[in-house]
MIDOSE-1310 file (N, C-alpha, C; in nm, 2 decimals, decimal comma, always signed):
residues 142
xxxx	+18,78/+35,50/-3,32/+18,65/+35,46/-3,28/+18,66/+35,32/-3,23; +18,74/+35,24/-3,28/+18,75/+35,10/-3,23/+18,82/+35,09/-3,09; +18,91/+35,20/-3,07/+18,97/+35,20/-2,94/+18,87/+35,24/-2,83; +18,78/+35,33/-2,86/+18,67/+35,38/-2,77/+18,57/+35,25/-2,74
xxxx	+18,54/+35,19/-2,84/+18,45/+35,07/-2,83/+18,51/+34,96/-2,73; +18,65/+34,95/-2,76/+18,72/+34,84/-2,68/+18,72/+34,89/-2,54; +18,75/+35,01/-2,51/+18,76/+35,06/-2,37/+18,61/+35,06/-2,30; +18,51/+35,09/-2,37/+18,37/+35,09/-2,34/+18,35/+34,94/-2,30
xxxx	+18,38/+34,84/-2,37/+18,34/+34,70/-2,35/+18,43/+34,66/-2,22; +18,55/+34,70/-2,21/+18,64/+34,66/-2,09/+18,57/+34,72/-1,96; +18,53/+34,86/-1,97/+18,47/+34,91/-1,86/+18,34/+34,84/-1,82; +18,26/+34,80/-1,91/+18,13/+34,74/-1,90/+18,16/+34,61/-1,82
xxxx	+18,26/+34,53/-1,88/+18,29/+34,40/-1,82/+18,34/+34,41/-1,67; +18,42/+34,51/-1,65/+18,47/+34,54/-1,51/+18,36/+34,57/-1,41; +18,26/+34,65/-1,47/+18,14/+34,68/-1,38/+18,06/+34,55/-1,36; +18,03/+34,48/-1,46/+17,95/+34,35/-1,43/+18,03/+34,26/-1,35
xxxx	+18,16/+34,24/-1,36/+18,23/+34,16/-1,28/+18,24/+34,19/-1,14; +18,24/+34,32/-1,10/+18,24/+34,37/-0,96/+18,10/+34,36/-0,91; +18,00/+34,39/-0,98/+17,86/+34,37/-0,94/+17,83/+34,23/-0,90; +17,85/+34,14/-1,01/+17,81/+34,01/-0,99/+17,88/+33,93/-0,88
xxxx	+18,00/+33,99/-0,84/+18,08/+33,92/-0,74/+18,07/+34,00/-0,59; +17,96/+34,08/-0,59/+17,95/+34,17/-0,46/+17,92/+34,07/-0,35; +17,85/+33,96/-0,37/+17,81/+33,87/-0,26/+17,93/+33,76/-0,22; +18,04/+33,78/-0,29/+18,14/+33,68/-0,27/+18,19/+33,69/-0,13
xxxx	+18,20/+33,81/-0,07/+18,25/+33,82/+0,07/+18,14/+33,75/+0,17; +18,02/+33,77/+0,15/+17,91/+33,72/+0,24/+17,91/+33,57/+0,22; +17,92/+33,54/+0,10/+17,91/+33,38/+0,07/+18,03/+33,31/+0,13; +18,15/+33,37/+0,13/+18,27/+33,31/+0,18/+18,26/+33,30/+0,34
xxxx	+18,20/+33,41/+0,39/+18,18/+33,41/+0,54/+18,08/+33,30/+0,59; +17,98/+33,28/+0,51/+17,88/+33,17/+0,54/+17,94/+33,04/+0,52; +18,02/+33,03/+0,41/+18,08/+32,90/+0,39/+18,17/+32,86/+0,51; +18,25/+32,97/+0,55/+18,33/+32,94/+0,67/+18,27/+32,90/+0,80
xxxx	+18,15/+32,97/+0,82/+18,07/+32,94/+0,94/+18,00/+32,80/+0,92; +17,96/+32,77/+0,81/+17,89/+32,62/+0,79/+18,00/+32,51/+0,80; +18,12/+32,55/+0,78/+18,23/+32,45/+0,81/+18,29/+32,44/+0,94; +18,24/+32,54/+1,02/+18,29/+32,55/+1,17/+18,25/+32,41/+1,24
xxxx	+18,32/+32,36/+1,32/+18,29/+32,25/+1,41/+18,17/+32,29/+1,51; +18,15/+32,41/+1,55/+18,05/+32,45/+1,63/+17,92/+32,48/+1,57; +17,92/+32,48/+1,44/+17,79/+32,52/+1,35/+17,68/+32,43/+1,39; +17,68/+32,31/+1,40/+17,58/+32,21/+1,42/+17,52/+32,24/+1,56
xxxx	+17,60/+32,26/+1,65/+17,56/+32,28/+1,80/+17,48/+32,42/+1,81; +17,55/+32,52/+1,73/+17,48/+32,65/+1,74/+17,35/+32,64/+1,67; +17,35/+32,58/+1,56/+17,21/+32,56/+1,48/+17,11/+32,50/+1,57; +17,14/+32,39/+1,64/+17,06/+32,31/+1,71/+17,00/+32,40/+1,84
xxxx	+17,09/+32,48/+1,89/+17,06/+32,57/+2,00/+16,96/+32,67/+1,96; +16,96/+32,73/+1,85/+16,88/+32,83/+1,79/+16,74/+32,77/+1,77; +16,76/+32,64/+1,71/+16,63/+32,57/+1,68/+16,55/+32,54/+1,81; +16,61/+32,50/+1,91/+16,55/+32,48/+2,04/+16,48/+32,60/+2,09
xxxx	+16,55/+32,71/+2,08/+16,50/+32,85/+2,12/+16,36/+32,87/+2,05; +16,37/+32,87/+1,92/+16,25/+32,89/+1,85/+16,13/+32,79/+1,87; +16,17/+32,67/+1,89/+16,07/+32,56/+1,92/+16,01/+32,60/+2,06; +16,09/+32,63/+2,15/+16,03/+32,67/+2,28/+15,93/+32,78/+2,28
xxxx	+15,97/+32,89/+2,20/+15,87/+33,00/+2,17/+15,75/+32,96/+2,11; +15,76/+32,88/+2,01/+15,64/+32,83/+1,92/+15,55/+32,76/+2,03; +15,60/+32,66/+2,11/+15,51/+32,59/+2,20/+15,46/+32,68/+2,31; +15,53/+32,77/+2,36/+15,49/+32,87/+2,45/+15,36/+32,95/+2,40
xxxx	+15,37/+32,99/+2,28/+15,25/+33,06/+2,21/+15,13/+32,96/+2,19; +15,17/+32,84/+2,14/+15,06/+32,74/+2,13/+14,98/+32,72/+2,27; +15,06/+32,70/+2,37/+15,00/+32,70/+2,49/+14,92/+32,81/+2,55; +14,97/+32,93/+2,53/+14,89/+33,04/+2,57/+14,77/+33,06/+2,50
xxxx	+14,76/+33,04/+2,37/+14,65/+33,06/+2,29/+14,54/+32,95/+2,31; +14,57/+32,85/+2,39/+14,45/+32,76/+2,42/+14,37/+32,82/+2,52; +14,40/+32,93/+2,57/+14,31/+33,00/+2,67/+14,18/+33,06/+2,59; +14,06/+33,02/+2,64/+13,95/+33,07/+2,56/+13,91/+33,23/+2,58
xxxx	+13,99/+33,29/+2,68/+13,96/+33,43/+2,69/+13,98/+33,52/+2,58; +14,07/+33,47/+2,48/+14,11/+33,55/+2,37/+14,02/+33,54/+2,25; +13,92/+33,44/+2,25/+13,84/+33,41/+2,14/+13,74/+33,52/+2,11; +13,70/+33,60/+2,21/+13,61/+33,70/+2,19/+13,66/+33,82/+2,11
xxxx	+13,79/+33,82/+2,10/+13,87/+33,93/+2,03/+13,96/+33,90/+1,91; +14,00/+33,76/+1,91/+14,09/+33,73/+1,81/+14,10/+33,58/+1,80; +14,14/+33,54/+1,68/+14,17/+33,39/+1,67/+14,31/+33,38/+1,60; +14,39/+33,28/+1,64/+14,51/+33,26/+1,57/+14,48/+33,20/+1,43
xxxx	+14,56/+33,24/+1,33/+14,55/+33,19/+1,20/+14,64/+33,06/+1,20; +14,63/+32,96/+1,12/+14,70/+32,85/+1,13/+14,86/+32,88/+1,10; +14,94/+32,82/+1,19/+15,09/+32,84/+1,17/+15,15/+32,71/+1,23; +15,26/+32,67/+1,19/+15,33/+32,55/+1,23/+15,47/+32,56/+1,25
xxxx	+15,53/+32,67/+1,22/+15,67/+32,70/+1,24/+15,72/+32,83/+1,20; +15,84/+32,85/+1,19/+15,90/+32,98/+1,15/+15,93/+33,09/+1,25; +15,91/+33,20/+1,21/+15,93/+33,32/+1,30/+15,82/+33,41/+1,33; +15,71/+33,40/+1,26/+15,59/+33,48/+1,27/+15,47/+33,40/+1,28
xxxx	+15,37/+33,45/+1,35/+15,24/+33,39/+1,34/+15,14/+33,51/+1,34; +15,01/+33,48/+1,30/+14,91/+33,60/+1,28/+14,79/+33,56/+1,37; +14,73/+33,67/+1,40/+14,59/+33,65/+1,47/+14,50/+33,75/+1,39; +14,38/+33,69/+1,38/+14,28/+33,76/+1,31/+14,18/+33,83/+1,40
xxxx	+14,17/+33,96/+1,40/+14,08/+34,03/+1,49/+13,94/+34,01/+1,45; +13,85/+34,00/+1,55/+13,71/+33,99/+1,52/+13,66/+34,11/+1,45; +13,54/+34,11/+1,39/+13,48/+34,21/+1,32/+13,45/+34,33/+1,43; +13,46/+34,45/+1,37/+13,43/+34,57/+1,46/+13,55/+34,62/+1,53
xxxx	+13,67/+34,55/+1,53/+13,79/+34,60/+1,58/+13,87/+34,66/+1,48; +13,95/+34,77/+1,52/+14,04/+34,84/+1,41/+14,18/+34,79/+1,44; +14,24/+34,72/+1,36/+14,38/+34,68/+1,38/+14,48/+34,79/+1,39; +14,46/+34,89/+1,31/+14,56/+35,01/+1,32/+14,55/+35,07/+1,45
xxxx	+14,43/+35,10/+1,50/+14,40/+35,16/+1,62/+14,46/+35,07/+1,75; +14,44/+34,94/+1,73/+14,48/+34,85/+1,83/+14,65/+34,84/+1,83; +14,70/+34,85/+1,71/+14,85/+34,85/+1,70/+14,90/+34,98/+1,77; +14,83/+35,08/+1,75/+14,87/+35,21/+1,82/+14,86/+35,21/+1,96
xxxx	+14,75/+35,16/+2,01/+14,74/+35,13/+2,17/+14,85/+35,04/+2,22; +14,88/+34,94/+2,15/+14,98/+34,84/+2,19/+15,12/+34,91/+2,21; +15,15/+34,99/+2,10/+15,28/+35,05/+2,11/+15,30/+35,17/+2,22; +15,19/+35,24/+2,23/+15,18/+35,35/+2,31/+15,16/+35,33/+2,47
xxxx	+15,07/+35,23/+2,49/+15,03/+35,20/+2,62/+15,10/+35,07/+2,68; +15,13/+34,97/+2,59/+15,18/+34,84/+2,65/+15,33/+34,82/+2,60; +15,39/+34,90/+2,52/+15,52/+34,89/+2,47/+15,54/+34,76/+2,39; +15,44/+34,71/+2,31/+15,43/+34,60/+2,24/+15,43/+34,64/+2,09
xxxx	+15,53/+34,61/+2,01/+15,52/+34,63/+1,87/+15,48/+34,52/+1,78; +15,37/+34,54/+1,71/+15,33/+34,43/+1,61/+15,30/+34,49/+1,48; +15,27/+34,41/+1,38/+15,24/+34,48/+1,25/+15,10/+34,45/+1,21; +15,02/+34,54/+1,18/+14,88/+34,52/+1,14/+14,87/+34,52/+0,98
xxxx	+14,82/+34,40/+0,94/+14,80/+34,39/+0,80/+14,65/+34,37/+0,77; +14,57/+34,48/+0,75/+14,43/+34,47/+0,72/+14,35/+34,39/+0,84; +14,37/+34,43/+0,96/+14,31/+34,37/+1,08/+14,35/+34,22/+1,10; +14,46/+34,19/+1,05/+14,54/+34,08/+1,09/+14,67/+34,12/+1,15
xxxx	+14,68/+34,08/+1,28/+14,81/+34,12/+1,35/+14,92/+34,02/+1,34; +15,04/+34,07/+1,30/+15,15/+33,97/+1,28/+15,24/+33,98/+1,40; +15,26/+33,86/+1,46/+15,34/+33,86/+1,59/+15,47/+33,79/+1,55; +15,58/+33,85/+1,58/+15,72/+33,80/+1,55/+15,76/+33,72/+1,68
xxxx	+15,73/+33,60/+1,69/+15,77/+33,53/+1,80/+15,92/+33,49/+1,80; +15,99/+33,53/+1,70/+16,13/+33,51/+1,68/+16,21/+33,62/+1,76; +16,13/+33,73/+1,81/+16,19/+33,84/+1,86/+16,14/+33,86/+2,00; +16,09/+33,75/+2,07/+16,04/+33,75/+2,20/+16,09/+33,63/+2,29
xxxx	+16,09/+33,65/+2,41/+16,13/+33,52/+2,50/+16,01/+33,44/+2,52; +16,02/+33,32/+2,53/+15,91/+33,23/+2,54/+15,84/+33,26/+2,68; +15,90/+33,30/+2,78/+15,84/+33,35/+2,91/+15,75/+33,48/+2,89; +15,77/+33,55/+2,77/+15,69/+33,67/+2,76/+15,55/+33,64/+2,67
xxxx	+15,53/+33,51/+2,64/+15,41/+33,49/+2,55/+15,28/+33,52/+2,62; +15,27/+33,50/+2,74/+15,14/+33,53/+2,81/+15,12/+33,68/+2,82; +15,23/+33,74/+2,86/+15,22/+33,90/+2,87/+15,18/+33,95/+2,73; +15,24/+33,91/+2,63/+15,22/+33,96/+2,49/+15,07/+33,94/+2,46
xxxx	+15,02/+33,83/+2,46/+14,88/+33,81/+2,42/+14,78/+33,86/+2,51; +14,82/+33,87/+2,65/+14,73/+33,96/+2,75/+14,73/+34,09/+2,71; +14,84/+34,15/+2,67/+14,85/+34,29/+2,61/+14,77/+34,32/+2,49; +14,77/+34,23/+2,40/+14,68/+34,24/+2,28/+14,54/+34,23/+2,32
xxxx	+14,50/+34,15/+2,41/+14,36/+34,14/+2,47/+14,33/+34,28/+2,53; +14,41/+34,32/+2,61/+14,39/+34,45/+2,68/+14,37/+34,57/+2,58; +14,45/+34,57/+2,48/+14,44/+34,67/+2,38/+14,31/+34,66/+2,31; +14,27/+34,54/+2,28/+14,14/+34,52/+2,22/+14,02/+34,58/+2,31
xxxx	+14,03/+34,55/+2,44/+13,93/+34,59/+2,53/+13,93/+34,74/+2,54; +14,07/+34,80/+2,54/+14,08/+34,95/+2,54/+14,00/+35,01/+2,42; +14,02/+34,96/+2,30/+13,96/+35,01/+2,18/+13,82/+35,00/+2,19; +13,76/+34,90/+2,25/+13,62/+34,88/+2,26/+13,55/+34,97/+2,35
xx	+13,63/+35,00/+2,46/+13,58/+35,09/+2,56/+13,57/+35,24/+2,52; +13,64/+35,27/+2,41/+13,65/+35,41/+2,38/+13,51/+35,47/+2,31
């Protein structure tokens, strides 16, 4: 009986050891990347890209033509921003129009549309929000 208990404990230890070390490879790769001489420049380049997208969206949303249909919720950085649809609009129907008619993919969260500006070019900001506006108008005209 002691032999089986000892084997069980060894097996359990081996399983725990392998599971808890499963991230060792990814952590080692990240450490190697962080120590790379190019890391700082690469990080700065990606920061600049996201900052450019952020400001492009901020600039586009200063146009009052969108206010009849949606308003941007406060955001200051990151990868996503949200817009709140005005009452009477159906976020799920608008999401469906956007994907089918305008090839724009967004996420609807209870009539709040989440826009992933991390996945778009800064030059596409105007087209993106004009597409959302058009989808809102399409929904309203049905």
